C-alpha positions, 0 to 999 in steps of 0.5 A: 722250863730251865734245868740246871746248866751243864757247867753248874753240875759237872765242871770242876775248875782247876785254880791257876796258882802261878802269877799271884803273890798270894792266895788273897791276890788271886782272889782279888784278881778274880773278883776284878774279873767278876765285875767286868762283863761278860766275865759273869757269864763264864767260869770266873765265878766257879773258879772264885767259889772254889778258891774261897771254899778252900781257905778262910778269906774275910777280906774277899768275902767282905768285898763281895758282900759290898758288891751286893749294893751294885746296881748290876743285877746279874753281878748281884745274882752271881755274888749271892750264889758264891756267898751261899756256897762258901758259907757252908765251907768257910763260915768264919770268913763271914764273921766281919761281914755279917752286919753288912750282909744283914743291912743289904738284904732288904734291898735285894730282889726277892730271889737274891734276898731269899738266897741271902736269908738261906745263907744266914741260916747256913752260918747258924749262930754266927748270924744271931744278929739277923734274928730281928730281920728274919722274924718279920719275913717269916711272919709274912710281913714286908710282902714276903713271898712264900719262899721268903717266909719258909726260908726265914723260918728255917734260918731262924731255926738254924740260928737259934738252935730251936725256935718254936715260932719259926717251926710253927710257921713251917708246919702251918705251911705244910698243912696248907692246901697250896702245893707251892706252900707245901713244897717250900715248907718241906724244902725248908724243913730238910734244910733245918734237919730239926728233930721234933715229934710234930715235924716228924709226924707232919712229914710222914703225913706228906709221904701220902700226898697226891703230889710226887714233888711234895712226897719226894721233898718230905722223904728228903726232910725225913732222911735229914732228921734221922729216918732210916733209908728203908722208910723213904725208899718206896717214895724215892722209887715212885719218884723215879717211876713218874714223869719228871715234874718240875718245881722251884724252892725260890721266887720265880725269875725268868732264867732260874733253874728248876728241879724235878723230883727225879733230881731230888730222888737220885741225889738222895739215893746217891747219899744212901748208896748200896742200901738203895739197891731196890731202886736199880730197876727204876734207874735202868729205865731212866738210862733210856731217857731222852734227857741227857741230864736224866741219863747222866744222873742215873749213871752217877746214881747207879755208880754210887750204889756200886756192885749191887747195881750190876743188873744195869751193866748191859745198859751202861755198856750201851751208854759208853757209846752215848752221843753225849760225852759226859754220859759216855765218860760217866758210863765207863767209870760206872762200869769199873765200879759196878761190873769190872771186866774180868 
């Protein structure tokens, strides 16, 4: 099993501003680097993503979409992740490229195709031309994987504002006896944040599921559609108590990162902040984890809770001497927020 890479979690790149006549020139130079291995394994894609997130750049987005036709599988993978990330921050940059993105999607591998479909959903109404492409995937045609079905349905809801047919697809998957179907559906429903009585009822039912991964993702979806944090906190605490159970929300590939219910629960608790104070005992337990990523995530989550996480102060002081440098730095920063020295 592969967890998210260290760099993808915590590294923030500073973009070099000198040596380029314009921001567009800088982006063009980064794209050239991206096309030349082994650059695709380095910080180039992170730097390019940060650059494109910071300002509109239709030209660079158009060039990246064009490169999705490259036979270089790893290049495609990097580009599709960049596009998904940028779509949430600079959707207008895609306006000229959406037709090309739609046309290349059927040619992509299943994982990249699913991410591209999710990107169309992120673009919302701007991607209305994609409806005819997405409908067959959501219906299970084209040998669509369960993930393609779920994310196509979610994209249709995001694009159309409301789509009863797509919602029915997700609710049917949620009722399935297959755990993978339920995971795909709950993740997609969290993405749509669709407020509908049938969705709310189905998700509340999944809070009692036997699988902690399904329960945790249902809690995420409920928070997204407006449930109060107090409703889902028991589920999040359960998620932290149980051993990490890994899952995927995209088609399987050898080096694809995995998530656990710990990752999802701690991200949600960070969003909730001080109102998640009841989870402090479970987070303190995770500070002793043998997995540095669990320790780091627990530190960051306690920091987000703030002074109400003061019972964790002694454990954080111990982690200030952790063998992992990132954990040490995070622990010291958390102590300043939670229990500053008098």
